VOLUM-175367 format. One record per residue: residue in one letter; x, y, z of N, C-alpha, C in turn. Coordinates in steps of 0.02 Angstrom, whole numbers, padded with zeros to 5 digits, always signed. Each point is the difference from the previous one (the first is absolute). Layout:
BEGIN
aXYZXYZXYZ ...
This chain:
BEGIN
m+03109+07594+05287+00048+00056-00006+00019+00023+00069 k+00065+00004+00014+00022+00027+00064+00022+00072-00012 v-00033+00046+00034+00016+00071-00009+00028+00027+00065 k+00042+00051-00007+00030+00031+00059-00048+00049+00031 k+00008+00009+00065-00036+00053+00033+00031+00067-00019 a-00040+00053+00006+00027+00066-00015+00058+00015+00046 n+00053+00030-00028+00058+00017+00041+00022+00071-00015 d+00057+00019+00029+00021+00069-00006+00024+00018-00070 k+00003-00049-00045+00018+00015-00069-00063+00013-00043 k-00058+00000+00031-00063+00014-00034-00016-00051-00054 e+00021-00062+00010-00018-00052-00047-00065-00031+00025 y-00057+00030-00022-00065-00019+00026-00028-00060-00037 l-00048-00033+00032-00031-00058-00029-00033+00016-00066 f-00032+00058-00005-00036+00015-00062+00049+00006-00058 q+00062+00021+00013+00050+00003-00053+00017-00069-00026 q+00003-00049+00046+00015-00068-00021-00057-00030-00041 v-00062+00016+00020-00057-00022-00039+00001+00034-00069 y+00017+00064-00001+00007+00037-00063+00049-00036-00046 e+00059-00018+00027+00051-00033-00040-00024-00068-00024 y-00036-00036+00043-00025-00066-00019-00048+00005-00060 v-00046+00047+00003-00049+00008-00054+00036+00023-00063 l+00044+00050+00006+00035+00026-00059+00044-00053-00032 n+00031-00042+00040+00040-00054-00026-00041-00047-00043 n-00060-00016+00023-00044-00044-00038-00024+00032-00065 i-00012+00065+00003-00021+00036-00060+00056+00001-00052 e+00061+00017+00023+00055+00007-00047+00022-00067-00029 r-00016-00054+00034+00015-00067-00027-00058-00030-00037 n-00052+00041-00012-00059-00020-00037-00039-00057+00032 e+00007-00008+00065-00044-00046+00036-00070+00030+00000 w-00003+00066+00008-00062+00037-00008+00009+00047-00059 k-00038-00012-00054+00010+00037-00063-00045+00061-00002 k+00012+00042-00050-00037+00063-00006-00075-00013+00000 d-00034+00040+00039-00073-00002+00009-00025-00060+00040 d+00048-00041+00026-00021-00054+00046-00024+00031+00066 k-00049-00031+00029-00023+00022+00066+00046-00028+00054 l+00022+00043+00046+00042-00022+00055-00043-00034+00053 p+00032-00041+00044-00038-00029+00055-00033+00055+00042 s-00056-00017+00030-00033+00049+00043+00045+00016+00059 v-00012+00057+00031+00039+00021+00058-00003-00054+00054 r-00060-00027+00011-00008-00051+00053+00039-00063-00017 s-00006-00024-00063+00032-00064-00017+00076+00006+00000 l+00028+00057-00024+00072+00007+00001+00026+00008+00072 a-00038+00034+00042+00019+00007+00070+00003-00069+00033 d-00049-00042-00014+00000-00068+00028+00059-00040-00027 q+00013+00007-00065+00055-00038-00031+00067+00018+00029 l+00012+00065+00011+00065+00024+00024+00003+00007+00076 n-00055-00014+00033-00002+00002+00073+00016+00070+00026 v-00034+00051-00030+00008+00069+00022-00070+00030+00008 h-00002+00059+00029-00064+00034+00011-00027+00026-00067 r-00067+00003-00006-00030+00025-00062+00021+00072-00015 l+00009+00041+00051+00020+00069-00011+00070+00004-00031 t+00042-00050+00015+00067-00003-00029-00004-00010-00075 v-00042-00048-00021-00010-00012-00071-00032+00060-00034 l-00049+00030+00032-00033+00058-00028+00049+00057-00013 r+00044+00012+00048+00049+00053-00009+00048-00015-00057 a+00020-00064-00007+00043-00020-00056-00035+00010-00067 y-00063-00019-00003-00039+00009-00062-00006+00074-00017 q-00012+00041+00050-00007+00072-00012+00066+00030-00027 l+00057-00024+00027+00064+00024-00025+00012-00024-00071 l-00020-00061-00016+00006-00025-00069-00043+00042-00047 k-00059+00020+00022-00042+00044-00040+00033+00068-00010 q+00029+00026+00054+00034+00065-00004+00057-00001-00050 h+00035-00057-00006+00056-00006-00046-00021-00029-00068 n-00066+00000-00013-00026-00020-00065+00017-00072-00019 k+00001-00043+00051+00011-00071-00012-00067-00038-00003 v-00050+00027+00034-00067-00031-00001-00052+00056-00006 y-00061-00020-00016-00055+00047-00001-00060-00032+00034 v-00049+00041+00017-00058-00023+00038-00063+00005-00043 k-00041-00052+00005-00068+00002-00028-00049+00002+00058 d-00046+00047-00002-00049+00006+00054-00035-00066+00013 k+00001-00021+00063-00034-00060+00024+00027-00064-00032 s+00056+00005-00036+00028-00060-00032+00069-00019+00027 g+00039+00050+00025+00065-00016+00028+00057+00032-00038 y+00059-00026+00010+00061+00027-00029+00021-00044-00060 f+00026+00034-00053+00020-00034-00062+00069+00024-00021 v+00036-00044-00036+00067+00017-00024-00006+00052-00056 m+00040+00054+00005+00000+00052-00050+00022-00027-00068 s-00031+00025-00053+00017-00025-00068+00071+00019-00018 e+00020+00062+00015+00068+00022-00013+00036+00007+00067 r+00061-00032+00006+00034+00000+00064+00072+00021-00007 p+00013+00062-00025+00070+00022-00004+00030+00005+00070 i+00062-00020+00006+00035+00004+00064+00042+00063+00002 d-00014+00042+00047+00038+00063+00008+00059-00013+00045 t+00058-00011-00030+00060-00017+00039+00028+00061+00037 n-00025+00059-00016+00025+00060+00034-00043+00020+00059 n-00053-00038+00014-00045+00018+00053+00028-00024+00066 n+00030+00044+00038+00032-00020+00063-00051-00009+00056 d-00064+00011-00014-00050-00011+00051-00023-00073+00002 l+00018-00040-00050-00020-00069+00000+00031-00036+00060 p-00038-00043+00034+00028-00034+00059+00064-00039-00016 i+00005-00028-00060+00058-00042-00015+00064+00042+00000 v-00006+00065-00016+00059+00043-00001+00021+00018+00071 t-00049+00015+00041+00016+00021+00068+00015-00058+00046 a-00021-00061-00018+00006-00056+00046+00068-00034-00003 y+00036+00007-00057+00062-00036-00007+00056+00048-00020 n+00052+00003+00039+00056+00044-00012+00062-00040-00018 q+00046+00033-00036+00064-00031-00016+00043-00002+00062 k+00010-00060+00028+00038-00005+00062+00030-00070+00005 n+00060-00003+00027+00032-00064+00013+00017-00003+00074 h-00041-00035+00038+00007-00001+00073+00066-00032+00022 l+00020-00055-00035+00063-00033+00019+00059+00046-00011 s-00001+00036-00056+00054+00046-00015+00006+00053+00055 d-00057+00024+00024+00001+00050+00054+00033-00029+00063 i-00016-00062+00016+00030-00032+00059+00075-00008-00008 h+00021-00018-00062+00071-00014-00011+00042+00064-00003 q-00032+00058-00001+00038+00062-00001+00036+00013+00067 h-00024-00032+00053+00029+00012+00066+00067-00037+00007 t+00049+00034+00027+00064-00031+00016-00004-00028+00071 v+00008-00066+00006-00009-00033+00065+00058-00048+00012 s+00007-00020+00063+00052-00048+00019-00024-00072-00005 y-00066-00010+00008-00028-00067-00001-00057-00001-00050 n+00016-00025-00060-00046+00005-00056-00040-00065-00009 f-00060-00001+00029-00044-00058-00008-00055+00014-00052 s+00008+00053-00039-00050+00017-00051+00020-00023-00070 q+00065-00009-00011+00024-00019-00067-00004-00075-00010 a-00042-00022-00047-00003-00071-00018+00052-00014-00054 l+00063+00011+00019+00057-00012-00044+00050-00044+00038 i+00048-00027-00038+00051-00042+00030+00058+00044+00025 d+00025-00015+00059+00060+00032+00026+00055-00005-00053 p+00029+00056-00022+00053-00003-00051+00057-00046+00019 n+00012-00010+00065+00054-00045+00021-00015-00073-00015 l-00063-00016-00016-00018-00069-00017+00002-00012-00076 l+00013+00051-00038+00001-00007-00073+00071-00013-00025 p+00007-00033-00057+00067-00019-00026+00032+00058-00037 n+00017+00052+00036+00022+00062-00032+00065-00008-00040 q+00050-00033+00028+00064-00009-00035-00010-00043-00063 f-00040-00052+00007-00012-00044-00056-00036+00037-00056 l-00049+00042+00018-00034+00040-00050+00048+00048-00035 s+00046+00027+00038+00050+00045-00030+00040-00035-00053 d+00018-00063+00013+00037-00040-00050-00043-00011-00062 y-00064-00010+00010-00045-00012-00057-00007+00063-00043 v+00003+00059+00031-00003+00062-00038+00058+00002-00049 k+00060-00017+00022+00058-00001-00044-00009-00051-00056 k-00029-00058+00018-00010-00052-00050-00049+00023-00054 v-00052+00036+00020-00050+00024-00047+00032+00049-00050 f+00043+00044+00024+00033+00047-00046+00048-00036-00048 d+00029-00055+00023+00042-00040-00046-00042-00034-00053 l-00057-00026+00020-00043-00035-00048-00039+00048-00045 h-00018+00058+00027-00042+00047-00037+00031+00070+00005 p+00056+00012-00036+00036+00064+00007-00041+00061-00021 k-00053-00010-00040-00041+00056-00023-00066+00005+00039 v-00003-00030+00059-00063-00005+00036-00027+00069+00020 l+00044+00047+00011-00022+00067+00019-00016+00044-00061 a+00013-00026-00060-00009+00039-00061-00065-00015-00035 t-00043-00039+00031-00062-00018-00033-00056-00008+00050 y-00062+00004-00025-00058-00010+00042-00020-00074+00001 s-00036-00018+00053-00037-00063-00001-00062+00009-00043 t-00029-00055-00022-00066+00005-00032-00052+00015+00054 v-00058+00023-00020-00053+00016+00048-00018-00062+00041 q-00002-00058-00032-00021-00060+00035+00054-00028+00045 g+00062+00020-00011+00055-00025+00041+00050-00040-00041 d+00059-00008+00026+00054-00035-00034-00022-00071-00019 e+00008-00017-00064-00024-00065-00024+00037-00058+00034 e+00064+00008+00010+00039-00053+00033-00026-00012+00071 l-00015+00053+00036-00027-00008+00068-00069-00032-00001 r-00042+00021-00047-00067-00030-00003+00002-00074-00018 e+00048-00019-00044+00009-00071-00016+00021-00039+00062 s+00048+00028+00038+00024-00034+00060-00055-00008+00052 l-00040+00053+00011-00054-00004+00048-00055-00047-00023 t-00012-00003-00065-00049-00048-00027+00020-00071+00018 q+00063-00016-00009+00024-00067+00018-00005-00012+00075 y+00017+00051+00040-00003-00006+00073-00071-00015+00023 f-00049+00040-00021-00069-00011+00021-00027-00065-00027 g+00018-00017-00062-00024-00063-00029+00026-00060+00039 n+00063+00002+00019+00029-00056+00038-00028-00003+00071 q-00010+00058+00032-00021+00001+00070-00073-00020+00007 y-00043+00022-00045-00072-00012+00008-00031-00046-00052 k+00042-00024-00047-00023-00047-00051-00058+00028-00041 t+00003+00064-00014-00051+00032-00041+00034+00032-00061 p-00029-00009-00059+00031+00027-00061-00004+00076-00003 l+00055+00032-00018+00002+00072-00009+00041+00016-00062 h-00014+00058-00028+00040+00027-00056+00031+00065+00023 k+00057+00017-00028+00034+00061+00022-00044+00062-00010 d-00046-00002-00048-00045+00057-00011-00056+00004+00051 d-00003-00049+00046-00048+00003+00056+00029+00040+00058 l+00062+00022-00006+00034+00036+00055+00013+00072-00019 l-00007+00044+00050+00017+00070-00006+00045+00018+00060 i+00058+00027-00013+00047+00019+00053-00016+00072+00022 t-00004+00010+00065-00015+00066+00028+00054+00021+00050 s+00000+00064+00016+00047+00026+00050-00030-00008+00069 g-00003-00061+00024-00028-00016+00065-00075-00014-00004 s-00025-00030+00054-00070-00020+00002-00047+00060+00005 q+00023+00054+00032-00044+00057+00006-00014+00032-00068 q+00051+00001-00044-00014+00024-00067-00049-00046-00035 a+00005-00065+00011-00047-00047-00030-00071+00015+00022 i-00010+00011+00065-00066+00016+00025-00026+00065-00030 h+00045+00049-00006-00020+00064-00030-00020-00010-00073 l+00038-00040-00038-00017-00015-00069-00069-00030-00006 i-00014-00048+00043-00065-00034-00001-00056+00049+00014 s+00010+00042+00049-00053+00049+00016-00010+00048-00058 q+00054+00022-00033-00006+00045-00057-00035-00033-00058 a+00014-00064-00011-00027-00034-00059-00073-00020+00008 f-00022-00014+00061-00066-00033+00007-00049+00036+00045 i+00021+00053+00035-00045+00033+00047-00011+00072-00020 k-00063+00018+00000-00019+00070-00009-00039+00022+00062 p-00007+00066+00011-00035+00023+00060-00068-00033+00008 r-00012-00021+00063-00062-00031+00023-00006-00075-00018 d+00049-00028-00034+00000-00073-00009+00008-00033+00068 t-00035-00055+00010+00005-00037+00062+00058-00050-00004 v+00042-00001+00052+00051-00051+00007-00008-00034+00068 l+00013-00064+00002-00001-00037+00063+00070+00001+00030 f+00003+00007+00066+00063+00000+00037-00007-00044+00060 e+00053-00036+00016+00002-00034+00065+00000+00053+00055 r-00025-00020+00057+00003+00043+00059+00031-00038+00057 p+00060+00022+00023+00041+00056-00023+00036-00016-00065 s+00040+00048-00025+00034-00009-00063+00064+00041-00002 y+00036-00006-00054+00062+00036-00010-00015+00074-00010 s+00027+00041+00043-00017+00071+00003+00012+00036-00067 a+00058-00012-00031+00016+00036-00061-00050-00016-00056 a-00023-00063-00002-00050-00018-00051-00066+00036+00013 i-00020+00003+00063-00061+00038+00017+00006+00071-00026 d+00057+00032+00013+00010+00069-00021+00000+00008-00076 v+00029-00049-00035+00001+00003-00073-00070-00001-00029 f-00042-00046+00025-00068-00005-00028-00045+00057+00023 r+00012+00025+00060-00037+00059+00023+00016+00060-00045 a+00064+00006-00019+00020+00056-00041-00034-00003-00069 r-00019-00060-00022-00037-00007-00062-00074+00013+00009 g-00022+00011+00062-00070+00013+00013-00042-00063+00003 a+00031-00057+00015-00037-00063+00003-00045-00002+00061 n-00056-00034-00007-00044-00016+00056+00022-00066+00030 i+00029+00001+00060+00029-00060+00030-00050-00036+00043 v-00012-00063-00015-00043-00045+00040+00045-00054+00030 t-00010-00016+00063+00048-00042+00035-00025-00072+00010 i+00050-00045+00002-00009-00071+00017+00046-00015+00058 d-00026-00023+00056+00042-00015+00058+00045-00060-00015 i+00062+00004+00022+00046-00057-00004+00016-00022+00071 g-00002-00065+00011+00012-00027+00067+00043-00062-00002 q+00003-00034+00055+00043-00059+00006-00018-00054-00050 n-00065-00004-00017-00022-00050-00048-00011+00028-00070 g+00028+00058-00013-00006+00029-00066-00060+00046-00005 y-00038-00007-00055-00059+00041-00013-00064-00039+00013 n-00054+00037+00012-00067-00028-00004-00021+00005-00074 l+00004-00056-00036-00013+00002-00072-00072+00017-00017 e-00046-00014+00047-00069+00021-00012-00005+00076-00001 e+00038+00032+00044+00002+00073+00002+00033+00028-00063 v+00053-00034-00023+00033+00021-00062-00049-00002-00058 e-00037-00055-00005-00048-00005-00056-00056+00051+00007 k-00022+00011+00060-00053+00050+00011+00022+00069-00023 q+00062+00019+00017+00025+00066-00020+00012+00004-00075 m+00024-00054-00030+00010+00000-00072-00066+00006-00037 k-00049-00035+00025-00066+00002-00032-00033+00068+00008 l+00007+00031+00059-00033+00063+00014+00034+00058-00035 f+00067+00003+00005+00036+00060-00024+00031-00008-00069 k+00006-00062-00024+00033-00013-00064+00066+00038-00005 p+00046-00014+00046+00063+00038+00004+00044-00011-00061 r+00040+00050-00016+00047-00006-00055+00055-00051+00017 l+00022+00001+00063+00053-00046+00020-00002-00011+00075 f+00035-00052+00021+00010-00017+00070+00075-00001+00012 y+00026+00050+00038+00071+00002+00016+00011-00043+00062 l+00043-00049-00005+00011-00045+00056+00074-00019+00006 n+00018-00019+00061+00069-00014+00019-00002-00066+00038 p-00011-00056-00034-00020-00062+00033+00055-00042+00032 t+00063+00019-00011+00056-00040+00025+00042+00041+00049 f+00000-00021+00064+00033+00039+00053-00023+00073-00004 h-00065+00006+00004-00036+00062-00011+00030+00058+00039 n+00005+00057-00034+00022+00062+00032-00063+00041+00016 p-00016+00010+00065+00044-00005+00058-00008-00061+00044 t-00050-00043-00009-00017-00049+00051+00045-00062+00001 g+00033-00014-00056+00040-00061-00005-00040-00062-00019 m-00066+00006-00009-00042-00057-00018+00017-00027-00069 t-00015-00064-00011+00006-00031-00066-00065-00034-00018 i-00027+00016-00057-00064-00028-00022+00010-00073-00022 p-00042-00047+00024+00008-00070-00017-00013-00014-00074 p+00028-00056-00026-00005-00015-00072-00072-00005-00025 e-00044-00031+00040-00069-00009-00023-00036+00066-00012 q+00017+00050+00041-00031+00066-00010+00029+00035-00062 r+00062-00013-00015+00031+00031-00058-00035-00021-00065 k-00015-00063-00005-00034-00024-00060-00071+00029-00004 k-00036+00001+00056-00068+00026+00000-00002+00075-00016 l+00051+00036+00022+00004+00071-00016+00003+00011-00075 v+00040-00041-00034+00005+00005-00073-00068-00015-00032 d-00035-00050+00024-00066-00017-00027-00049+00059+00009 l+00001+00030+00060-00045+00057+00013+00018+00060-00045 a+00066+00013-00006+00021+00056-00041-00021-00008-00072 e+00006-00061-00025-00021-00014-00069-00075+00008-00008 k-00037-00024+00050-00073+00003-00003-00024+00072-00001 y+00030+00043+00040-00023+00069+00007+00044+00051-00038 k+00044-00027-00043+00042+00043-00043+00038+00053+00041 c+00034-00024+00051+00038+00043+00045+00074-00020-00003 l+00043+00046-00019+00071-00015+00000+00025-00014+00071 l+00044-00048+00008+00035-00011+00063+00071+00026-00007 v+00018+00047+00042+00068+00027+00000+00037-00031+00059 e+00043-00047-00013+00035-00038+00052+00069+00030+00011 d+00008+00033+00056+00064+00032+00018+00039-00049+00043 d+00058-00021-00023+00038-00054+00033+00072+00023+00011 a+00011+00035+00055+00067+00027+00014+00042-00045+00043 y-00031-00049+00036+00037-00037+00051+00000-00076-00013 y-00015-00021-00061-00009-00072-00012+00060-00041+00023 d+00060+00023-00012+00060-00038+00016+00023+00008+00073 i-00035+00044+00038+00021+00012+00069-00044-00041+00047 y+00012-00066+00000-00037-00045+00044+00049-00031+00050 f-00027-00023+00057+00042-00023+00054+00004-00077+00006 h-00053-00033-00020+00000-00074+00005-00017-00032-00067 q-00063+00008-00022-00022-00031-00062-00015+00054-00052 p+00015-00013-00063-00020+00048-00052-00076+00009-00001 p-00024+00059-00017-00072+00012-00002-00032-00034-00060 p-00067+00000-00003-00034-00030-00058+00017+00037-00065 p-00010-00032-00057+00011+00035-00064-00042+00063-00005 p+00025+00050-00036-00037+00062-00007-00069-00010-00032 i-00044+00047+00010-00067-00004-00028+00002-00003-00076 y+00048+00035-00031+00001+00002-00073+00009-00070-00031 t+00028-00047+00038+00011-00068-00027-00066-00037-00009 y-00054+00023+00030-00066-00030-00008-00040+00033-00057 d+00028+00051-00030-00036+00041-00048+00007-00027-00071 t-00056-00011-00032+00000-00022-00070-00035+00049-00046 a-00027+00054+00029-00039+00048-00039+00033+00068-00005 g+00060+00007+00025+00034+00065-00002-00031+00052+00045 i-00027-00024+00057-00036+00045+00046+00045+00025+00056 v+00062-00028+00006+00045+00018+00054+00059+00041-00027 i+00016+00055+00034+00061+00037-00012+00045-00012+00060 y+00057-00032-00012+00044-00021+00055+00060+00047+00003 v+00011+00029+00059+00055+00047+00011+00051-00033+00046 r+00059-00013-00025+00052-00034+00040+00059+00047+00009 s+00015+00016+00062+00057+00043+00016+00058-00043+00024 f+00060+00018-00022+00061-00035+00021+00047+00046+00038 c-00011+00065-00005+00052+00047+00022+00010-00001+00076 k-00052-00017+00038+00007+00005+00073+00056-00045+00025 y+00007-00060-00027+00049-00047+00028+00062-00009-00044 i+00004+00037-00054+00061-00003-00041+00036+00067+00004 s-00033+00053-00023+00029+00067+00005-00056+00050-00010 p-00023+00031+00053-00054+00050-00007+00018+00056-00050 g+00064+00015-00006+00021+00054-00045-00010-00017-00073 l-00004-00064-00018-00010-00018-00070-00072+00012-00023 r-00047-00005+00045-00070+00013-00016-00024-00041-00059 v+00003-00067+00007-00021-00044-00054-00060-00042+00024 a-00054+00003-00039-00059-00042+00012-00026-00022-00067 a-00044-00049+00001-00029-00025-00063-00076-00007+00007 i-00035+00017-00053-00071-00013-00006-00009-00059-00046 i-00038-00050+00022-00020-00055-00044-00073+00011-00018 c-00014+00001-00065-00067+00012-00024-00009-00040-00065 q-00047-00048+00001-00007-00045-00057-00059+00020-00046 s-00025+00060+00009-00050+00028-00045+00034+00052-00044 q-00002-00009-00066+00033+00046-00045-00030+00070+00005 a-00066+00004+00007-00034+00065+00004+00021+00037+00064 t+00004-00037+00055+00021+00030+00063+00072+00023-00003 m+00044-00042-00028+00070+00019-00007+00008+00061-00044 k-00040+00006-00053+00004+00058-00045-00015+00064+00039 s-00050-00002+00044-00016+00058+00040+00056+00018+00048 l+00030-00051+00030+00055+00012+00047+00061+00030-00036 l+00014-00025-00059+00057+00026-00038-00011+00073-00020 a-00061+00017-00017-00015+00070-00016+00012+00045+00060 s-00023-00022+00059+00012+00039+00061+00074+00005+00016 k+00036-00055-00008+00072-00001+00014+00037+00049-00045 s-00018+00001-00064+00034+00044-00047-00009+00073+00017 l-00056+00016+00031-00014+00070+00019+00037+00020+00064 i+00019-00049+00041+00033+00016+00063+00075+00007-00008 d+00033-00052-00030+00073+00005-00006+00028-00033-00063 n-00044-00028-00042+00021-00030-00063+00050-00057+00009 g-00001-00030+00060+00044-00057+00012+00043+00009+00062 s+00005-00052+00042+00041+00002+00060+00074-00001-00018 p+00043+00026+00044+00072+00005-00016+00030-00068-00020 l+00034-00001-00056+00028-00062-00026+00057-00026+00044 l+00041+00045+00026+00056-00022+00042-00026-00039+00060 n-00051+00025+00033-00028-00035+00058-00024-00070-00019 q-00032-00005-00058-00027-00065-00021+00057-00049-00014 k+00054+00023-00031+00056-00045-00015+00036-00023+00064 i+00009+00047+00047+00031-00020+00064-00043-00052+00035 f-00065+00013+00003-00046-00047+00032+00001-00067-00035 l-00001+00000-00067-00001-00063-00038+00058-00045+00019 h+00059+00027+00000+00059-00042+00011+00006-00024+00072 y-00024+00040+00046+00002-00022+00070-00057-00050+00014 f-00059+00015-00026-00059-00043+00014+00011-00071-00024 s+00034-00008-00055+00010-00066-00029+00060-00037+00028 s+00033+00029+00050+00061-00030+00028-00016-00046+00059 l+00044-00047+00013-00005-00044+00058+00005+00040+00064 r+00039+00053-00001+00011+00041+00060-00067+00029+00025 m-00044+00016-00047-00064+00029+00020-00041-00048+00043 q-00001-00064-00019-00037-00050+00039+00032-00009+00069 q+00066+00001+00003+00034-00006+00064-00015+00061+00044 h-00002+00058-00031-00018+00061+00037-00070-00005+00029 l-00047-00024-00039-00070-00005+00023-00006-00046+00060 e+00035-00056-00001-00004-00047+00056+00026+00032+00064 k+00055+00037-00004+00028+00034+00059-00046+00057+00023 l-00029+00035-00048-00043+00056+00017-00062-00023+00038 r-00030-00056-00021-00059-00026+00034+00015-00014+00074 i+00058-00030+00012+00020-00016+00069+00009+00064+00040 a+00033+00049-00029+00014+00063+00036-00065+00036+00016 l-00048+00001-00046-00063+00035+00012-00043-00038+00050 q+00002-00066-00002-00038-00038+00050+00027+00014+00071 i+00065+00004+00006+00030+00015+00066-00024+00069+00023 r-00001+00049-00043-00021+00067+00019-00074+00003+00018 k-00040-00037-00036-00071-00003+00017-00008-00030+00070 e+00036-00054+00014-00007-00033+00064+00026+00044+00057 i+00051+00040-00012+00025+00046+00051-00054+00053+00016 m-00032+00027-00052-00052+00049+00012-00058-00031+00039 e-00020-00061-00018-00054-00033+00035+00020-00015+00073 e+00062-00017+00010+00025-00013+00068-00005+00062+00043 e+00018+00058-00028-00003+00062+00038-00072+00021+00015 l-00046-00021-00043-00071+00018+00010-00039-00051+00040 a+00032-00057+00015-00036-00056+00030-00030+00016+00068 a+00031+00044+00038-00025+00015+00068-00056+00053-00001 t-00016+00027-00058-00052+00051-00005-00068-00032-00012 s-00052+00040+00001-00067-00024-00018-00017+00015-00073 w+00052+00016-00039-00011+00012-00072-00017-00067-00034 k-00039+00004-00054-00023-00062-00033+00022+00001-00073 w+00024-00059-00023+00017-00007-00071+00002-00074-00018 l-00004-00014-00063+00009-00068-00026+00069-00003-00032 s+00040-00048+00021+00069-00004-00024+00001-00020-00074 p+00027+00043-00044+00000-00017-00071+00052-00052-00017 q-00012-00035-00055+00047-00052-00023+00046+00026-00055 g-00003+00064-00011+00043+00031-00051-00013+00075-00002 g+00035+00034-00044-00010+00072-00006+00045+00039+00048 l-00018+00064+00009+00045+00046+00037-00034+00035+00059 n-00064-00016+00015-00037+00042+00047-00037-00040+00052 l-00011+00033+00058-00049-00023+00050-00058+00050+00000 w-00061-00027-00001-00061+00041+00003-00029-00010+00071 i+00003+00053+00040-00011-00007+00072-00060+00041+00022 e-00042-00031+00041-00056+00035+00031+00021+00024+00069 l-00006+00064+00011+00020+00030+00064-00052-00013+00053 p+00018+00006+00064-00049-00009+00054-00054+00053-00002 d-00056-00014+00032-00054+00049+00005+00026+00064+00031 g-00022+00055-00027+00019+00065+00028+00064+00029-00028 v+00035-00038-00043+00061+00026-00030-00014+00018-00073 s+00008+00063-00016-00012+00025-00068+00064-00005-00041 a-00004-00032-00059+00059-00007-00042+00026+00068-00022 q-00046+00047-00015+00022+00066-00023+00036+00038+00055 e-00026-00003+00061+00033+00034+00055+00068-00031+00016 l+00002-00067-00003+00063-00034+00012+00051+00019-00054 y-00023+00004-00062+00045+00019-00055+00030+00069+00011 s-00041+00047+00019+00024+00069+00011+00054+00002+00054 k-00012-00037+00055+00049-00001+00054+00063-00039-00020 a-00009-00055-00038+00057-00041-00020+00047+00039-00047 i-00029+00037-00046+00041+00039-00047+00045+00050+00038 e-00028+00028+00053+00038+00048+00040+00060-00032+00034 t-00005-00066+00012+00056-00036+00033+00042-00040-00049 g-00011+00012-00066+00043-00031-00050-00021-00070-00021 i-00065-00016+00006-00025-00065-00020-00056+00010-00051 s+00001-00038-00055-00053+00005-00049-00033-00068-00011 f-00064+00001-00016-00038-00059-00021-00057+00025-00042 v-00042-00045-00024-00057+00020-00042-00064-00008+00040 p-00035+00055+00015-00065-00006+00033-00050-00037-00044 g-00041-00042+00031-00047-00042-00038-00048+00038-00044 v-00018+00061+00020-00048+00039-00039+00026+00013-00070 v+00066+00003-00009+00030+00011-00065-00012-00059-00047 c-00008-00059+00028-00010-00061-00039-00074-00018-00008 d-00044+00040+00026-00071-00015-00001-00035+00044-00052 p-00028-00029-00053-00036+00041-00049-00057+00040+00030 l-00028-00024+00056-00055+00035+00033+00025+00048+00054 e+00065+00000+00012+00032+00045+00048-00029-00005+00070 e-00011-00063+00022-00030-00011+00065+00043-00041+00048 s+00055-00030-00024+00040-00046+00041+00046+00039+00046 t-00028+00029+00052+00039+00044+00044+00037-00038+00055 s-00012-00065+00007+00033-00038+00054+00052-00049-00027 f+00019+00007-00064+00049-00046-00030+00062+00039-00021 v+00057-00036+00000+00062+00028-00026+00036-00054-00041 r+00039+00024-00049+00043-00047-00037+00073+00014+00020 l+00032-00052+00025+00071+00003+00018+00040-00043-00048 s+00048+00030-00034+00043-00037-00046+00065-00019+00035 y+00018-00063-00003+00060-00025+00035+00059-00009-00047 s-00007+00020-00063+00050-00017-00051+00054+00052-00010 y-00013+00063+00020+00045+00055-00018+00050+00017+00056 v-00012-00026+00059+00041+00015+00058+00039-00061+00022 s+00056+00011+00034+00041-00056+00023-00033-00033+00060 e+00028-00057+00020-00028-00037+00057+00004+00042+00064 n+00055+00033+00011+00007+00042+00060-00048+00059-00002 q-00008+00030-00059-00047+00056-00007-00072-00022+00013 i-00017-00060-00021-00068-00025+00014-00011-00004+00075 r+00047-00029+00035-00009-00008+00073-00005+00069+00034 e+00047+00044-00016+00001+00065+00032-00060+00042-00021 g-00017-00002-00065-00055+00041-00025-00067-00020+00028 i-00013-00066+00005-00063-00023+00027-00005+00018+00075 r+00054-00007+00036-00001+00019+00071-00014+00074+00009 r+00029+00041-00042-00013+00072+00003-00072+00016-00018 l-00027-00037-00049-00069+00011-00020-00048-00018+00058 l+00015-00054+00034-00041-00019+00058+00006+00051+00055 d+00059+00029+00007+00009+00053+00051-00044+00061-00017 v-00008+00014-00064-00042+00056-00021-00072-00012+00023 i-00023-00061-00009-00068-00017+00022-00006+00004+00076 n+00048-00029+00034-00003-00001+00074+00004+00069+00030 a+00033+00046-00037+00006+00068+00025-00066+00039-00006 g-00047-00032-00035-00067+00031-00005-00007+00048-00056 
């Protein structure tokens, strides 16, 4: 278990031990009247001081989760009602409703390196406008009716054929759920499968908005490092075995923020591990089609035969962000039933007009031509940003797709301090700490090259370097 050091948010180690024990109790790993591990043995297991475990046990006793037998140790309480109104519980005070990326995007700047979106000038705006007219001709009553909760049947049929042809895996239209963007999909998943103190695995670093979504649910986040060679699968298995997480949220293709891509052999082994330890894999795939040379490996869900993977595919970034169309693929009927229930409570179905516009454009030849041109344009912008940074001592691995550079700053340069000064001069980016579930990556930044023009990239990076040089 990797635990954070105490910080100014008062997230102490004993609170994390408290959550770990309570999570096991609520999942019936330790049943009523079971004896808990001794203070010494749990301290050794979690690599913390014995006083840390003792304090956690004492707090559990105070909240009537465990009881003590003289000279025998701590035992699980027979009755364990959860007081959801008790604001003194660590889980309530440790996680707040917050969206760090949204806060960053509130700033009006001249050089926007924080938005992982496509420059509107690169999108087929006029062509989309023509398709809007075509949709109203084909579906004159489109504004007079709702979509179904699961999504437009015609769109789900079309996407079923698309995925089946692309990955040679059988799908049925009922395996798909249409959502209003990938962030709504992540929110649905968290609502359907996570309750306070459930453990979830996260890559480190990871997509900031997803971190915030699961934190808002009160999840206990345990991290798996992602690097140039993917994951350490032995560490993944160790964490799955120890924590029995509800799910593993991962972004394995042109990973946000690092740009890494997990190799095919690891994808298959991840599915095997998830099935073995009964852990859902939530595969967030926003950039699959944004590659520069070779297409990436098939998604993880294509290796799944047990319904253990929930696949989230977003299309809106490179077609039309305003349409907000994404799809969840889920081949477990029970899992899909839970997602549909959550979806019905949120909006009872995504806008039908958006789905029809997307359907007719997505299935057109023009869309494929657009994608080919877009890949070239984004590769050029990435290379311009790298060219401007080449003379610095900044470090990064050049991604083969996606929209971002994940950069390590030189020693002595704080990403947070640089961010504060950059905002004052009209430049935005994402400080690495926002992408770190442990909130420790103070020397990294994410720079997005997709939302600004080629000239803006050159000028903005030069101004950013001037900010650093000015001290």
